[in-house]
N, C-alpha and C positions, 0 to 999 in steps of 0.2 A: 668659514668657521670650521674649527677642528671638530671631529667626532671622536667618541671614545668607543672602543670595541671590548666586548666581554664575551666569554665563552661559558656556557652552562656546564657545571662540573659533572652533571649526570649524562647528558646526551651530546655534548660538544657542539651544540647549535650556537652560531654567532648572533649576538645582539648588538645594536648600535644605539648610542645616545649622544645628545649634544652636551650633556653634563656628566661629569665623572661621578657625582654623588647621587645620581638618580637611582631609585630602587626599581628594579625590573625583575619580575618573576617569570621564569620560563614555563611554558605551558606543556612541557613534555610529560609531566606527571598525570595529565588528563587523558593521554592516549595509551591504548593497549599495546604492550610490547610484542604481543603475539601476532596481531592482525592489523594494527595501526588505526583501528576505529576509536572514536571518542567514547570513553567510558562514562558511566553514570555514577553519581554519588551513591555510596553504599549506605543503606539504612538497615540496621539489624532488626531482627524479629522481636527481640526483647529490649528492655532498657539496658544501657551499657553497664550499669551496676550489677546486672543479673549474671553477667559472664565472669568467669574467674577460674583460675587453676592455681593451686599452691598459694592461696592468699593473694594472688595478683588479680586485679580487676581491670577491665577496660578492653576495648576493641581497637586494634591497630589498623584495621582495614578501612581505607578511605574511599576507594573507587572499585567498581566492578564492571567487567565486560561480560554481558550475557550472551554473546555470540558464540561462546564455546560451551562444550559439555564435558566436564563440569565447568561452571563459570570461572573466569579468571578474577581473582581477588588481589587488589594491589594495595600495598601499605606505603608506597612511595609518597613522600610529602612534597609540597611545593618547594622549588629550589630557587634561591635568589642568585642573580647573576652579578658578579663583581667586575666592574669595568677597569681594565688594567692598561690597555694599549691605546695610544692616541693615533688616529688616522687622519689624513688630510682629505677633506670633503671637496 
């Protein structure tokens, strides 16, 4: 059976699937780009509606790595992999 190969557009990691239309999300957004440790979900101190500047509200930080001083805050979102190449299994 043929396999399909797709590359994450953010980290270039290769993913494989038996179906071209399968939805795969790369896990690279959960790892700290500075140290490689798994980050934890960021929970703001206040409700997200409390933050704002120039009339814009919301927090774009999704993950945080507390192993650094100051902590590393990441706004990278999950990345969907698109399968483009067919490989022979």
